[in-house]
C-alpha positions in Angstrom: 130.6 79.2 95.3 129.4 75.6 95.9 131.3 74.2 98.9 130.3 73.6 101.7 127.2 75.8 101.6 125.7 75.1 98.2 125.5 77.5 95.3 125.5 81.2 96.3 126.9 84.5 95.0 130.1 85.8 96.7 128.3 89.0 97.9 125.7 86.9 99.6 128.4 85.4 101.8 129.4 88.9 102.9 125.8 90.0 103.5 123.5 87.1 103.9 120.4 89.2 104.5 119.2 91.8 102.0 117.0 93.6 104.6 118.0 94.2 108.2 116.4 92.0 110.9 115.4 95.2 112.6 112.6 95.2 110.1 111.2 92.3 112.1 110.1 95.0 114.6 107.2 95.6 112.3 105.9 92.2 113.4 105.4 93.5 116.9 104.9 97.3 116.5 102.7 97.2 113.4 100.2 95.2 115.5 99.1 98.7 116.6 97.7 99.3 113.2 95.7 96.1 113.4 94.4 97.0 116.8 93.3 100.4 115.6 91.6 98.9 112.6 89.8 96.4 114.9 88.8 99.3 117.2 87.4 101.4 114.4 85.5 98.6 112.8 84.1 97.6 116.2 83.0 101.1 116.8 81.3 101.5 113.4 79.5 98.1 113.9 78.7 98.6 117.6 80.6 95.5 118.6 83.4 94.8 121.2 82.4 97.9 123.2 84.3 96.7 126.3 87.5 96.1 124.3 87.6 99.4 122.4 89.4 101.5 125.1 92.2 99.0 125.4 92.4 98.5 121.6 92.7 102.3 121.1 95.4 102.9 123.8 97.7 100.0 122.9 97.1 100.5 119.2 97.9 104.2 119.2 101.0 103.6 121.4 102.5 101.1 119.0 101.5 103.0 115.8 103.2 106.1 117.2 106.6 104.5 117.2 106.2 102.4 114.0 108.6 104.5 112.0 111.4 103.6 114.3 111.6 100.3 112.4 112.7 101.7 109.1 114.7 104.5 110.8 116.8 101.9 112.6 117.4 100.1 109.3 118.7 103.3 107.7 121.4 103.6 110.3 121.4 107.4 109.7 119.0 108.9 112.2 120.2 112.4 111.3 118.6 111.9 107.8 115.2 111.0 109.2 113.6 114.4 108.5 114.3 113.8 104.8 111.6 111.1 104.9 109.1 114.0 105.1 110.9 116.9 103.4 112.2 115.0 100.4 109.5 112.3 99.9 109.2 111.0 96.4 105.4 111.0 96.2 104.8 112.1 92.6 106.8 111.0 89.5 109.1 113.6 87.9 111.3 113.7 84.8 114.4 112.8 86.7 112.7 110.3 89.1 109.9 108.5 87.4 107.5 106.3 89.3 106.3 106.5 92.9 108.1 105.4 96.0 105.9 103.0 98.0 108.1 103.6 101.1 107.7 107.4 100.8 104.0 107.1 100.3 103.7 105.0 103.5 106.0 107.0 105.6 105.4 110.6 104.5 101.7 110.5 103.6 99.8 107.5 105.0 101.5 107.4 108.5 100.9 111.1 109.4 97.3 111.0 108.0 96.4 107.8 109.9 98.1 109.0 113.1 96.3 112.3 113.2 92.9 110.7 112.5 93.5 108.0 115.1 94.7 110.4 117.7 91.8 112.8 117.1 89.3 109.9 117.4 91.0 108.7 120.6 90.8 112.1 122.2 87.2 112.6 121.3 86.2 109.1 122.3 87.7 109.6 125.8 86.6 113.2 126.1 83.6 112.9 128.5 85.1 109.9 130.3 88.1 112.1 131.0 85.8 114.7 132.4 84.3 112.1 134.7 87.8 111.2 135.8 88.7 114.8 136.4 85.7 115.3 138.6 86.8 112.3 140.7 90.5 113.3 141.0 90.7 117.1 140.1 93.8 116.4 138.1 94.2 119.3 135.6 95.6 117.0 132.9 92.3 115.1 132.8 90.4 118.4 132.4 92.6 119.4 129.4 92.0 115.9 127.8 88.3 116.2 128.3 88.3 118.9 125.6 85.5 120.8 127.3 83.0 117.9 126.8 81.4 118.0 130.2 77.9 116.5 129.7 76.6 113.3 128.3 74.6 115.3 125.8 77.7 116.9 124.3 79.3 113.5 124.2 76.4 111.9 122.3 76.6 114.8 119.8 80.1 113.7 118.9 79.0 110.3 117.6 78.5 111.2 114.0 81.9 112.9 113.9 83.5 109.8 115.6 82.0 107.6 112.9 83.3 109.8 110.1 86.8 109.8 111.7 86.7 106.0 112.2 85.7 105.4 108.5 88.4 107.9 107.2 91.1 106.4 109.4 90.5 102.9 108.0 91.8 104.0 104.6 95.4 104.8 105.5 95.5 102.1 108.2 94.4 99.5 105.7 97.3 100.6 103.4 99.7 100.2 106.3 98.3 96.8 107.2 99.2 95.4 103.7 102.3 97.5 103.2 104.9 95.1 104.7 103.8 92.0 102.9 103.6 94.1 99.7 107.3 94.9 100.1 108.3 91.3 100.5 106.2 90.1 97.5 107.8 92.7 95.1 111.3 91.7 96.3 111.6 89.3 93.4 115.3 88.5 93.7 114.9 86.4 96.8 114.0 82.8 96.0 111.7 82.0 99.0 109.7 85.3 98.9 109.3 84.9 95.2 107.8 81.5 95.6 105.9 82.1 98.8 102.4 82.2 97.1 100.4 82.8 100.3 102.8 85.2 102.0 100.5 88.2 102.2 97.6 86.3 103.6 99.7 84.3 106.1 101.4 87.6 107.2 98.0 89.2 107.8 96.5 86.2 109.7 99.5 85.6 111.9 98.7 88.6 114.0 100.0 89.4 117.5 97.5 92.2 118.2 94.6 90.5 120.1 97.0 88.3 122.0 98.8 91.4 123.3 95.5 92.9 124.3 94.5 89.7 126.2 97.9 89.6 128.0 97.4 93.3 128.9 94.0 92.5 130.3 95.5 89.8 132.5 98.0 92.3 133.8 95.6 95.2 134.3 92.8 93.5 136.2 90.3 90.7 136.8 87.1 92.4 135.8 88.5 93.8 132.5 90.0 90.4 131.7 86.7 88.6 131.9 84.9 91.2 129.8 87.5 91.0 127.1 87.7 87.2 127.0 84.1 87.0 125.9 84.8 89.5 123.0 88.1 88.1 121.9 87.6 84.3 122.3 86.0 83.8 118.8 88.9 85.6 117.2 91.4 83.5 119.2 89.7 80.3 118.1 89.2 81.1 114.4 92.3 83.1 113.5 95.0 80.5 114.6 93.1 77.8 112.7 93.0 79.9 109.6 96.8 80.7 109.8 97.6 77.0 110.4 95.5 76.1 107.4 97.2 78.6 105.1 100.7 77.4 106.3 99.7 73.8 105.5 98.5 74.8 102.0 101.7 76.7 101.4 103.8 73.7 102.5 101.8 71.5 100.2 102.4 73.9 97.3 106.2 73.8 97.9 106.2 70.1 98.1 104.2 69.8 94.9 106.5 72.2 93.0 110.0 71.6 94.6 109.7 68.4 96.5 112.6 66.0 95.7 114.5 68.7 93.8 117.7 70.6 95.0 115.6 73.7 95.4 113.9 72.2 98.4 117.2 72.5 100.3 116.6 76.2 100.9 112.9 75.7 101.7 113.3 72.9 104.2 114.5 75.1 107.2 111.5 77.5 106.7 109.1 74.5 106.4 110.5 73.1 109.7 109.7 76.3 111.6 106.3 76.4 109.9 105.4 73.0 111.3 106.2 74.3 114.8 104.1 77.4 114.2 101.2 75.2 113.0 101.3 73.1 116.2 101.3 76.3 118.3 98.4 77.8 116.4 96.3 74.7 116.8 97.2 74.5 120.5 96.2 78.2 120.9 92.8 77.5 119.3 92.2 74.5 121.5 93.2 76.4 124.7 90.9 79.3 123.7 88.0 76.9 123.6 89.0 75.4 126.9 89.1 79.0 128.3 85.4 79.3 127.9 85.1 77.1 131.0 88.5 77.4 132.6 89.6 81.1 132.5 93.2 80.4 133.4 93.6 78.6 130.0 93.2 82.0 128.2 96.5 83.2 129.7 98.3 80.2 128.2 96.5 80.6 125.0 97.6 84.2 124.7 101.2 83.3 125.3 101.2 80.4 122.8 99.4 82.5 120.2 101.9 85.3 120.7 104.8 82.9 120.3 103.3 81.3 117.2 102.7 84.7 115.5 106.2 86.0 116.3 107.7 82.7 115.1 105.8 82.9 111.9 106.8 86.6 111.3 110.5 85.8 112.0 110.3 82.9 109.6 108.9 85.1 106.9 111.0 88.2 107.4 114.4 87.0 108.5 114.8 83.3 107.9 113.2 83.4 104.5 116.0 85.8 103.4 118.6 83.1 104.3 117.4 81.2 101.2 119.8 82.4 98.6 118.8 83.9 95.3 119.8 80.7 93.5 117.3 78.7 95.5 120.1 76.1 96.1 121.5 77.2 99.5 120.3 78.3 102.9 122.8 80.6 104.7 121.5 81.6 108.1 123.4 84.6 109.6 125.5 84.0 112.7 124.9 85.5 116.2 127.6 88.1 115.6 125.4 89.5 112.9 122.1 89.1 114.7 122.9 90.3 118.2 123.2 94.0 117.4 119.9 93.8 115.4 118.2 92.0 118.3 119.1 94.9 120.6 117.5 97.3 118.2 114.4 95.2 118.0 114.1 95.0 121.8 114.7 98.8 122.1 112.0 99.7 119.5 109.5 97.2 121.0 110.2 98.6 124.5 109.4 102.1 123.2 105.9 100.9 122.2 105.4 99.1 125.4 106.4 102.1 127.5 104.0 104.4 125.6 101.2 101.8 126.0 101.8 101.8 129.7 101.6 105.7 129.8 98.4 105.8 127.7 96.6 103.0 129.6 97.5 104.9 132.9 96.0 108.1 131.7 92.9 107.0 129.8 90.1 105.0 131.5 89.9 101.4 130.2 86.2 101.2 131.0 83.9 103.5 129.1 80.2 103.5 129.8 77.6 103.6 127.1 76.0 107.0 127.4 73.2 106.4 124.9 
């Protein structure tokens, strides 16, 4: 088919997107993995101590619901238990090879979640005892795990470091898992020719911007403490992502510029320029926030919008570039609206759980060394 959309296969007209836009939920929910990685690395290095409680609670909340993304894409929730009971982990005679999706969902997610949850409970154990003594709430006593003295809490440090180091392994797998799926999907023209897709996906993170916004919502004191910790990240990371996007655009122009193939790339490039502008604005506002704290709120918002725009560009709009590379067929609103409702619902589940956890666990943990 060539008119009026350019060359595309008939089945692409019926289903313009190979993967459901609900997969975009990963761009928001999977930030929990990045937050947990940041929390564990910070704990092992003794850095960002004021930020660790918020990183843990929000990170664990989002990571808990991360499998709702692929579950919504399956459209058969009754078959969800098969992900764990019939996971294709090892090759067999009838089914050779290993399923990357099964490895991520049935092995790495439960392993990472158990390690992260155990670390979180132990990390907050004595602070929960202190909270119990102040409120006499029996829930806080249960969550203190019997750690009722600073000495017992100090004795947990070696175990906490082991748990943090072990949890980084499955979490690192999950961090690179989504871009790996896009890279190996070789029948889509834009993904196939998006050389820097993995590194752009990883640097366009929403995680620390979410934490900064949460700090604004929660309170003045916590916000100022977190700003000092997160500002270097909010200055450097947006510049890095903008640079990678510019390099990728340069590669596309060098290879496809002036050719018919650039027709399918141009809409993605246009959005990339908008994202680059927002990333640079975020970096500049983060520098200004060192003197004018109100600018950090705007920087968090622009950074969040830039990251989400970039992820939507990668995950959804890039699929609109047809396999031939000679057409760009963006799905209509009648196709997207049901998917957007799923995206909002899954994201809301993560936000709700984050509110619950930040209400239970203290967001300021003293150093008991």
